[in-house]
KOLKE-65408 format. One record per residue (C-alpha): x, y, z; chain. Coordinates in steps of 0.1 Angstrom, whole numbers, plus 2048, in hexadecimal, padded with zeros to 3 digits. Layout:
N
{{X Y Z} 'A'};
...
//
This chain:
495
{{53D 2AA B62} 'A'};
{{550 2A2 B43} 'A'};
{{546 27F B36} 'A'};
{{541 272 B10} 'A'};
{{51E 273 B08} 'A'};
{{504 258 B04} 'A'};
{{4E1 262 B0F} 'A'};
{{4C1 26D B09} 'A'};
{{4D0 286 AED} 'A'};
{{4D1 291 AD1} 'A'};
{{4EF 280 ABE} 'A'};
{{4F9 25D AC8} 'A'};
{{51C 24D AC4} 'A'};
{{520 22A AB8} 'A'};
{{542 21E AC2} 'A'};
{{54E 1FA ABF} 'A'};
{{569 1E5 AD6} 'A'};
{{583 1EF ADB} 'A'};
{{578 214 ADE} 'A'};
{{572 223 AFE} 'A'};
{{54B 217 B07} 'A'};
{{531 22E B0E} 'A'};
{{52F 244 B25} 'A'};
{{513 262 B30} 'A'};
{{51B 289 B32} 'A'};
{{508 299 B52} 'A'};
{{511 2BA B4B} 'A'};
{{525 2CD B69} 'A'};
{{506 2CA B81} 'A'};
{{512 2AE B97} 'A'};
{{4FB 298 B8A} 'A'};
{{4F9 276 B7E} 'A'};
{{4E9 264 B60} 'A'};
{{4EA 246 B4A} 'A'};
{{4D7 240 B27} 'A'};
{{4B6 245 B35} 'A'};
{{4B7 25C B53} 'A'};
{{4C5 27A B68} 'A'};
{{4C6 27D B8D} 'A'};
{{4D6 29A BA2} 'A'};
{{4D0 2A8 BC4} 'A'};
{{4C5 2CD BCB} 'A'};
{{4CA 2D9 BEC} 'A'};
{{4BC 302 BE8} 'A'};
{{49F 2FC C02} 'A'};
{{4B5 2F0 C1D} 'A'};
{{4AD 2CC C1A} 'A'};
{{4BA 2B4 BFD} 'A'};
{{49F 2AF BE1} 'A'};
{{4A9 294 BC6} 'A'};
{{49E 299 BA4} 'A'};
{{49F 284 B89} 'A'};
{{493 285 B63} 'A'};
{{49E 28A B3F} 'A'};
{{4BF 29E B34} 'A'};
{{4C6 2A2 B0C} 'A'};
{{4E8 2AC B02} 'A'};
{{4EE 2C3 AE0} 'A'};
{{514 2C5 AD8} 'A'};
{{528 2D9 ABA} 'A'};
{{54A 2D9 AB6} 'A'};
{{55E 2F1 A9F} 'A'};
{{582 2EA AA1} 'A'};
{{590 2EE AC1} 'A'};
{{56C 2FC AD2} 'A'};
{{552 2E5 ADC} 'A'};
{{52C 2FA AE4} 'A'};
{{515 2E3 AFD} 'A'};
{{4F5 2E8 B03} 'A'};
{{4E2 2D2 B25} 'A'};
{{4BC 2D0 B29} 'A'};
{{4AE 2C4 B48} 'A'};
{{48D 2BE B4B} 'A'};
{{487 2AA B72} 'A'};
{{471 2A5 B8D} 'A'};
{{472 298 BB1} 'A'};
{{45D 27D BBD} 'A'};
{{447 299 BCF} 'A'};
{{43F 2AA BB0} 'A'};
{{459 2C8 BB1} 'A'};
{{467 2D2 B8C} 'A'};
{{488 2DA B81} 'A'};
{{48C 2E7 B5B} 'A'};
{{4B0 2F2 B53} 'A'};
{{4C1 2FC B35} 'A'};
{{4E9 303 B33} 'A'};
{{4FF 30C B12} 'A'};
{{525 304 B1B} 'A'};
{{544 310 B05} 'A'};
{{563 2FF B0A} 'A'};
{{584 30B AF6} 'A'};
{{5A1 2F2 AF6} 'A'};
{{5C3 2FC AF1} 'A'};
{{5DE 2E6 AE7} 'A'};
{{5FF 2E1 AF7} 'A'};
{{611 2C9 AE1} 'A'};
{{632 2CE AF6} 'A'};
{{627 2C4 B14} 'A'};
{{60A 2AA B04} 'A'};
{{5EF 2BA B15} 'A'};
{{5CE 2CB B0E} 'A'};
{{5C5 2E9 B20} 'A'};
{{59C 2F1 B22} 'A'};
{{58D 30D B2C} 'A'};
{{565 309 B31} 'A'};
{{54E 328 B30} 'A'};
{{526 32A B37} 'A'};
{{514 33A B19} 'A'};
{{4F2 33A B23} 'A'};
{{4DB 32E B41} 'A'};
{{4B7 32D B4A} 'A'};
{{4AF 315 B6A} 'A'};
{{48A 316 B7A} 'A'};
{{482 2FF B9A} 'A'};
{{463 2FF BA9} 'A'};
{{462 2EB BCA} 'A'};
{{441 2ED BDF} 'A'};
{{435 312 BDE} 'A'};
{{455 323 BD5} 'A'};
{{463 327 BB6} 'A'};
{{48A 32B BB2} 'A'};
{{497 33A B93} 'A'};
{{4B9 346 B86} 'A'};
{{4BC 365 B86} 'A'};
{{4C1 378 B65} 'A'};
{{4DF 391 B6D} 'A'};
{{4FA 37B B74} 'A'};
{{4E5 361 B81} 'A'};
{{4FE 344 B78} 'A'};
{{524 34F B7A} 'A'};
{{538 331 B6F} 'A'};
{{55B 32A B65} 'A'};
{{571 307 B5E} 'A'};
{{593 2FB B57} 'A'};
{{5A2 2DA B4E} 'A'};
{{5BF 2CF B40} 'A'};
{{5C6 2AD B33} 'A'};
{{5E7 296 B2F} 'A'};
{{5E8 284 B0E} 'A'};
{{5FA 264 B12} 'A'};
{{5FB 246 AF6} 'A'};
{{5E6 231 B0D} 'A'};
{{5D0 245 B24} 'A'};
{{5C8 26B B27} 'A'};
{{5C8 276 B4A} 'A'};
{{5B9 298 B53} 'A'};
{{5AE 2AE B71} 'A'};
{{59A 2D0 B72} 'A'};
{{58C 2EA B8C} 'A'};
{{565 2F7 B83} 'A'};
{{558 310 B9A} 'A'};
{{532 320 B9C} 'A'};
{{51F 338 BAB} 'A'};
{{4F6 334 BA8} 'A'};
{{4DE 34F BB4} 'A'};
{{4BA 346 BB2} 'A'};
{{49D 362 BB7} 'A'};
{{481 34F BCC} 'A'};
{{461 35A BC2} 'A'};
{{469 376 BB0} 'A'};
{{479 38A BC8} 'A'};
{{473 37C BE8} 'A'};
{{494 370 BEF} 'A'};
{{4B3 361 BE1} 'A'};
{{4C8 343 BE3} 'A'};
{{4EF 346 BDA} 'A'};
{{500 322 BD3} 'A'};
{{525 324 BCF} 'A'};
{{532 302 BBE} 'A'};
{{559 2F6 BBC} 'A'};
{{55E 2D8 BA8} 'A'};
{{57E 2C5 BA8} 'A'};
{{583 2A9 B8F} 'A'};
{{599 291 B85} 'A'};
{{595 274 B6F} 'A'};
{{5A7 25F B4D} 'A'};
{{596 24F B2C} 'A'};
{{5AB 230 B18} 'A'};
{{5A1 215 B02} 'A'};
{{58C 204 B1F} 'A'};
{{579 21C B31} 'A'};
{{57B 23B B46} 'A'};
{{575 24B B67} 'A'};
{{56E 26A B6E} 'A'};
{{56D 279 B96} 'A'};
{{560 294 BA6} 'A'};
{{562 2A7 BC9} 'A'};
{{547 2C1 BC8} 'A'};
{{546 2DD BE5} 'A'};
{{521 2EF BE9} 'A'};
{{51E 30E BFE} 'A'};
{{4F6 319 C00} 'A'};
{{4ED 33B C0E} 'A'};
{{4CA 343 C11} 'A'};
{{4B7 364 C15} 'A'};
{{48F 365 C15} 'A'};
{{47F 385 C1E} 'A'};
{{48A 3AB C26} 'A'};
{{48B 3C7 C3F} 'A'};
{{489 3BC C5F} 'A'};
{{479 399 C51} 'A'};
{{49A 38E C42} 'A'};
{{4A2 366 C4C} 'A'};
{{4C2 35A C41} 'A'};
{{4D2 336 C42} 'A'};
{{4F3 325 C3A} 'A'};
{{4F9 303 C29} 'A'};
{{50F 2EC C1D} 'A'};
{{510 2D0 C07} 'A'};
{{530 2B5 BFA} 'A'};
{{52A 29E BE0} 'A'};
{{543 280 BD1} 'A'};
{{535 279 BAF} 'A'};
{{549 260 B96} 'A'};
{{543 252 B74} 'A'};
{{550 234 B69} 'A'};
{{552 21C B47} 'A'};
{{564 1FE B52} 'A'};
{{56B 1DD B3D} 'A'};
{{574 1BC B46} 'A'};
{{57D 198 B2F} 'A'};
{{578 179 B3C} 'A'};
{{57B 153 B32} 'A'};
{{557 145 B2C} 'A'};
{{556 121 B27} 'A'};
{{53A 110 B0C} 'A'};
{{523 0F7 B15} 'A'};
{{51E 0E2 AF9} 'A'};
{{534 0C5 AFA} 'A'};
{{535 0C2 AD3} 'A'};
{{545 0E3 AC8} 'A'};
{{565 0F0 AB8} 'A'};
{{570 104 AD5} 'A'};
{{570 0FD AF7} 'A'};
{{569 123 AFF} 'A'};
{{572 148 AFB} 'A'};
{{575 168 B0A} 'A'};
{{55F 181 B11} 'A'};
{{563 1A9 B13} 'A'};
{{548 1BB B2C} 'A'};
{{542 1DF B2C} 'A'};
{{52D 1F0 B48} 'A'};
{{52A 213 B4F} 'A'};
{{51D 225 B70} 'A'};
{{51A 246 B83} 'A'};
{{519 247 BA6} 'A'};
{{513 268 BBF} 'A'};
{{51C 26B BE5} 'A'};
{{512 289 BF7} 'A'};
{{512 298 C17} 'A'};
{{500 2B7 C27} 'A'};
{{4FD 2CE C45} 'A'};
{{4DE 2E1 C3B} 'A'};
{{4C5 2F5 C53} 'A'};
{{4A7 2E6 C65} 'A'};
{{489 2FE C61} 'A'};
{{46A 305 C6F} 'A'};
{{449 30A C5F} 'A'};
{{451 32F C59} 'A'};
{{475 32D C53} 'A'};
{{488 32F C72} 'A'};
{{4A6 321 C74} 'A'};
{{4A4 305 C95} 'A'};
{{4BE 2EC C8E} 'A'};
{{4D2 2D7 C77} 'A'};
{{4CB 2C0 C5A} 'A'};
{{4EA 2A9 C59} 'A'};
{{4EA 28C C42} 'A'};
{{4F8 27A C24} 'A'};
{{4E8 262 C04} 'A'};
{{4F2 253 BE7} 'A'};
{{4E7 24F BC3} 'A'};
{{4F1 238 BA9} 'A'};
{{4E9 234 B85} 'A'};
{{4F6 212 B6E} 'A'};
{{4FB 215 B49} 'A'};
{{4F6 1FC B2F} 'A'};
{{50A 1DC B2F} 'A'};
{{51D 1D1 B0C} 'A'};
{{52A 1B0 B0C} 'A'};
{{540 1A3 AEB} 'A'};
{{54D 183 AE6} 'A'};
{{570 185 AD6} 'A'};
{{580 16D ABF} 'A'};
{{58B 14A AC6} 'A'};
{{5B0 146 ABD} 'A'};
{{5BF 124 AB4} 'A'};
{{5E5 123 ABF} 'A'};
{{5F3 101 AC1} 'A'};
{{611 106 AD7} 'A'};
{{608 119 AF9} 'A'};
{{5F6 0FB B11} 'A'};
{{60E 0F4 B2C} 'A'};
{{61F 118 B2B} 'A'};
{{616 12D B4A} 'A'};
{{60D 14A B32} 'A'};
{{5F4 135 B21} 'A'};
{{5D3 14D B30} 'A'};
{{5E3 16C B27} 'A'};
{{5ED 162 B04} 'A'};
{{5CA 158 AFA} 'A'};
{{5BB 175 B06} 'A'};
{{5D1 18A AF5} 'A'};
{{5CD 179 AD6} 'A'};
{{5A9 17A ADC} 'A'};
{{5A9 19E AE1} 'A'};
{{5BD 19E ABC} 'A'};
{{5DD 1B0 AD0} 'A'};
{{5EF 194 AC1} 'A'};
{{5E6 187 AA0} 'A'};
{{5D6 167 A98} 'A'};
{{5EA 15E A7B} 'A'};
{{5F8 140 A84} 'A'};
{{5F7 123 A94} 'A'};
{{612 127 AA9} 'A'};
{{619 147 ABE} 'A'};
{{63F 138 ACD} 'A'};
{{636 141 AF3} 'A'};
{{65F 13D AF9} 'A'};
{{66B 150 ADE} 'A'};
{{67E 173 AE1} 'A'};
{{65F 18F ADB} 'A'};
{{66D 1A7 ABE} 'A'};
{{669 1CD AC2} 'A'};
{{654 1D1 AA6} 'A'};
{{63F 1B5 AB4} 'A'};
{{63C 1C1 AD6} 'A'};
{{637 1E7 ACB} 'A'};
{{617 1DB AB6} 'A'};
{{60A 1C7 AD1} 'A'};
{{60F 1E2 AE9} 'A'};
{{602 1FD ACF} 'A'};
{{5DB 1E3 ACD} 'A'};
{{5DC 1E0 AEF} 'A'};
{{5D4 204 AF5} 'A'};
{{5BF 20E AD6} 'A'};
{{5E0 223 AC5} 'A'};
{{5D2 224 AA0} 'A'};
{{5EA 218 A83} 'A'};
{{5F4 239 A73} 'A'};
{{5E5 23E A52} 'A'};
{{5F7 256 A37} 'A'};
{{5E4 273 A2B} 'A'};
{{5CD 267 A0E} 'A'};
{{5D1 28B 9FD} 'A'};
{{5F6 29C A03} 'A'};
{{601 2B0 9E8} 'A'};
{{625 2C1 9E2} 'A'};
{{62A 2CC 9C3} 'A'};
{{615 2DE 9A6} 'A'};
{{614 2BD 993} 'A'};
{{5FE 2AB 9AB} 'A'};
{{612 291 9BA} 'A'};
{{60E 27E 9DB} 'A'};
{{626 286 9F1} 'A'};
{{63F 26C 9FB} 'A'};
{{63A 25B A1A} 'A'};
{{65A 25A A2F} 'A'};
{{660 240 A4E} 'A'};
{{66E 24C A6E} 'A'};
{{684 22E A6F} 'A'};
{{69D 225 A57} 'A'};
{{69A 201 A5F} 'A'};
{{671 202 A59} 'A'};
{{666 200 A35} 'A'};
{{643 215 A30} 'A'};
{{636 1F4 A20} 'A'};
{{640 1DF A3F} 'A'};
{{618 1D1 A4A} 'A'};
{{628 1E2 A72} 'A'};
{{632 203 A63} 'A'};
{{60D 212 A6C} 'A'};
{{610 206 A91} 'A'};
{{635 20F A90} 'A'};
{{632 232 A83} 'A'};
{{613 238 A9B} 'A'};
{{626 22E ABB} 'A'};
{{63F 243 AB0} 'A'};
{{62B 260 AA9} 'A'};
{{61B 258 ACB} 'A'};
{{63B 259 AE0} 'A'};
{{634 239 AE8} 'A'};
{{658 227 AD9} 'A'};
{{677 23A ACD} 'A'};
{{697 22D ABD} 'A'};
{{6B8 218 AC6} 'A'};
{{6C7 22E AB6} 'A'};
{{6C2 24C A9F} 'A'};
{{6A6 245 A87} 'A'};
{{6AA 222 A8A} 'A'};
{{68F 20B A9E} 'A'};
{{69E 1EA A98} 'A'};
{{67C 1D4 A99} 'A'};
{{68E 1B3 A91} 'A'};
{{6A0 1B8 AB4} 'A'};
{{690 1A4 AD4} 'A'};
{{685 1BB AED} 'A'};
{{693 1C0 B0E} 'A'};
{{687 1C4 B33} 'A'};
{{68E 1E3 B34} 'A'};
{{684 1F0 B13} 'A'};
{{661 1DF B1E} 'A'};
{{662 1F1 B3D} 'A'};
{{663 213 B29} 'A'};
{{64C 20C B0E} 'A'};
{{62C 1FC B2D} 'A'};
{{635 220 B3E} 'A'};
{{634 239 B23} 'A'};
{{615 227 B14} 'A'};
{{607 230 B39} 'A'};
{{614 250 B3B} 'A'};
{{622 24B B61} 'A'};
{{643 24F B60} 'A'};
{{642 26D B74} 'A'};
{{635 259 B97} 'A'};
{{65D 24E B94} 'A'};
{{673 25F BAD} 'A'};
{{687 27C BA0} 'A'};
{{6AF 27C BA4} 'A'};
{{6C1 25A BB0} 'A'};
{{6AC 23F BBF} 'A'};
{{6AD 21B BC2} 'A'};
{{68F 206 BB6} 'A'};
{{69B 1E4 BCC} 'A'};
{{6A6 1C8 BB3} 'A'};
{{6CA 1C0 BB9} 'A'};
{{6D4 1C8 B98} 'A'};
{{6C4 1F1 B9D} 'A'};
{{6EA 1F6 B8E} 'A'};
{{6E3 1E2 B6E} 'A'};
{{6C5 1F9 B64} 'A'};
{{6CB 211 B48} 'A'};
{{6C3 231 B53} 'A'};
{{6A9 23B B3A} 'A'};
{{695 21A B43} 'A'};
{{69B 222 B69} 'A'};
{{67A 239 B70} 'A'};
{{667 220 B5A} 'A'};
{{670 200 B6C} 'A'};
{{66A 210 B8C} 'A'};
{{645 21C B87} 'A'};
{{63F 1F6 B6F} 'A'};
{{649 1E7 B91} 'A'};
{{635 1FF BA7} 'A'};
{{618 1F5 B96} 'A'};
{{61B 1CF B8E} 'A'};
{{622 1CD B6C} 'A'};
{{647 1C4 B70} 'A'};
{{65B 1B3 B8C} 'A'};
{{67B 1A2 B92} 'A'};
{{685 17A B94} 'A'};
{{689 164 BAF} 'A'};
{{6AB 16F BB7} 'A'};
{{6A0 199 BB9} 'A'};
{{6AD 1A3 B9B} 'A'};
{{69B 1B5 B7D} 'A'};
{{6B5 1A8 B5D} 'A'};
{{6B2 1C6 B49} 'A'};
{{6C1 1BC B2C} 'A'};
{{6AE 19B B29} 'A'};
{{699 195 B0C} 'A'};
{{673 192 B10} 'A'};
{{666 173 B08} 'A'};
{{642 174 AF1} 'A'};
{{62F 163 B12} 'A'};
{{63F 178 B2A} 'A'};
{{636 198 B11} 'A'};
{{613 18C B0F} 'A'};
{{611 187 B37} 'A'};
{{620 1AB B37} 'A'};
{{607 1BA B1F} 'A'};
{{5EC 1A7 B34} 'A'};
{{5F9 1B7 B4F} 'A'};
{{5F3 1DD B42} 'A'};
{{5D1 1D6 B37} 'A'};
{{5C5 1CC B59} 'A'};
{{5D5 1EB B68} 'A'};
{{5C0 1FF B50} 'A'};
{{5A3 1EE B57} 'A'};
{{59F 1EB B7B} 'A'};
{{5BD 1FE B91} 'A'};
{{5BA 21F B7F} 'A'};
{{593 21E B86} 'A'};
{{59A 213 BA8} 'A'};
{{5B0 230 BAE} 'A'};
{{59F 24A B9A} 'A'};
{{57C 244 BAD} 'A'};
{{57A 226 BC9} 'A'};
{{59A 239 BD9} 'A'};
{{58E 25B BD7} 'A'};
{{56B 251 BE0} 'A'};
{{576 240 C00} 'A'};
{{58A 25B C08} 'A'};
{{574 276 C0C} 'A'};
{{559 263 C19} 'A'};
//
């Protein structure tokens, strides 16, 4: 299970807003975790047994290689014990031409010992745990998506050489991470094969189990009114951050008598849930005078509170066209893109002189206050110029350009059809080919819509008020729609 670390662990990450909130690394065993506790379900006896306890994680990174050790110390309510130590090595290979990263994970060392009732189940020392995993990440300016497949075979020895249990595991995972959180959903199939005894006394049984496991970190923003009458501001926005892990499992296992003979099937289901620690942050309260009575007032206030738009003036200018530079900076801040900083120690000659920073655009100076964000947006593929090496920062932004920037930020252009297609606007013919796929996706996910006559108006300028509304919808999409699609839709579909 792939998650960012934050439990009873060897190292701690202190990450302030707006970077992604804490998550918990439950390893690759199909369990769930929060900051204090770890839980998993074990099926090797022919009935589901819930174990809980402490998971400790130690991780080291050298270049593109990450080595992670998981140590489990668990117990069931009836006093059964489980101890386990696993070390995995993950090797990443960057594919910059595709904006992707391919990773391969292998198992380096393992030990596992489970005591249930009067029996002890121990992973065989020779090939007792064969594991392999691979994952592909798609790196986009605002969201990283990933999908992976993990498989393993465990061979337990029962009481030394009295029998074996073989567990075959197949795990399919999908997930995403962005500034406001993450989601990680696993669909895991287990095949359990038990053999007990020898010669003519051999008793065998086969069982199956399936688990849907999800890890989510989610942010939400709400406006909170102040109670006192005498206060300099009426209220402000509150950022809430919550994490939670869920597991739903089903099983079809044997029903055994006291002698270990199968007398029927044990079919059922269950669920586990662990909530993480919640975090709440009050955001700045903007002081702006010219937005009262405007339809986009709440979106403007929210984005100014989040400092997506600057609070350096008492006037926002909601009806003015937004400039390409201002829109680029706002979207970059909204998705958590860090401004570019020139290297501090780059040398270009034997005289030890620093290299001269060169702007990617002839009309953006390296001394421009917005240069860091525009350079970062260009490097990330969020924006492109209006002509070779030209950005036109002072031009007003068009609706077609806004659609392209939004969909590049989210990395969803491939959701559009290939070839010729009609988006459904009356002025579909007027939408430029370079923007058509982005406009299609932006409409499908609710970021952009047409006017009351059913026209998109691709060449119309976007006002600052409209830009605030669009960016607010993009943030809501990242916070809510992606999580629903990656967690609830998948879990409900398979339950």
